[in-house]
C-alpha positions as CSV (number, residue, x, y, z in Angstrom):
1,M,0.0,0.0,0.0
2,I,1.4,3.3,-1.0
3,G,0.5,6.3,1.2
4,N,-0.5,9.8,0.1
5,D,3.1,10.9,0.4
6,G,4.2,8.4,-2.2
7,K,6.0,6.2,0.3
8,P,5.1,2.6,1.3
9,A,2.9,2.5,4.4
10,T,3.6,0.4,7.4
11,R,1.1,-2.0,9.0
12,E,0.7,0.5,11.9
13,Q,-0.2,3.3,9.4
14,I,-2.7,1.1,7.7
15,R,-4.3,0.2,11.1
16,A,-4.5,3.9,11.9
17,A,-6.2,4.5,8.6
18,I,-8.7,1.7,9.3
19,A,-9.5,3.2,12.7
20,T,-10.3,6.5,11.0
21,Y,-12.4,4.6,8.3
22,N,-14.4,2.9,11.1
23,S,-15.2,6.2,12.8
24,G,-17.7,6.8,10.0
25,D,-17.1,10.5,9.5
26,R,-16.4,10.5,5.7
27,G,-16.2,14.3,5.5
28,S,-13.5,14.8,8.1
29,R,-10.0,16.0,7.4
30,E,-8.6,12.8,8.9
31,F,-10.7,10.7,6.4
32,A,-9.3,12.7,3.5
33,G,-5.8,11.5,4.7
34,I,-6.6,7.9,4.0
35,P,-5.1,6.6,0.7
36,R,-7.8,6.4,-2.0
37,A,-6.8,2.9,-2.9
38,L,-7.4,1.7,0.7
39,V,-10.8,3.4,0.8
40,T,-11.8,1.6,-2.5
41,I,-10.6,-1.8,-1.1
42,L,-12.5,-1.2,2.2
43,D,-15.7,0.0,0.6
44,N,-15.9,-3.1,-1.7
45,L,-15.1,-5.6,1.1
46,A,-18.3,-7.6,1.7
47,V,-19.5,-8.8,5.1
48,G,-17.7,-12.0,6.1
49,K,-15.0,-11.7,3.4
50,T,-11.3,-11.3,4.0
51,T,-8.5,-9.6,2.0
52,Y,-4.9,-8.9,2.5
53,V,-3.1,-5.5,2.1
54,K,0.7,-5.4,1.8
55,G,2.5,-2.9,3.9
56,N,6.2,-2.0,4.0
57,D,6.9,-4.4,6.8
58,G,4.6,-7.3,5.8
59,Q,1.0,-8.0,5.0
60,L,-2.1,-7.3,7.0
61,Q,-5.3,-9.3,7.0
62,L,-8.5,-7.3,6.8
63,S,-12.1,-8.6,7.1
64,R,-15.5,-7.0,7.4
65,S,-17.5,-8.1,10.5
66,K,-21.3,-8.5,10.7
67,D,-21.6,-5.0,12.2
68,K,-20.0,-3.7,8.9
69,R,-16.8,-2.6,10.7
70,I,-13.3,-3.4,9.3
71,V,-11.2,-5.7,11.5
72,A,-7.4,-5.8,11.1
73,G,-5.9,-9.1,12.2
């Protein structure tokens, strides 16, 4: 995953972006800081499905729970 600054993001940066995504305030300044590619991946993730996002220091497993929140494992 490439961040908005053009550098590879770490798993911790991806987790922070997911926490912002789960807050639900899509019009906030913090939400605008999430990489667009990550928002697209998270928006299209169906309930009960899992995907993997590669960070600079390894991959991160993401899944959508029944309450429609993203869980990073």
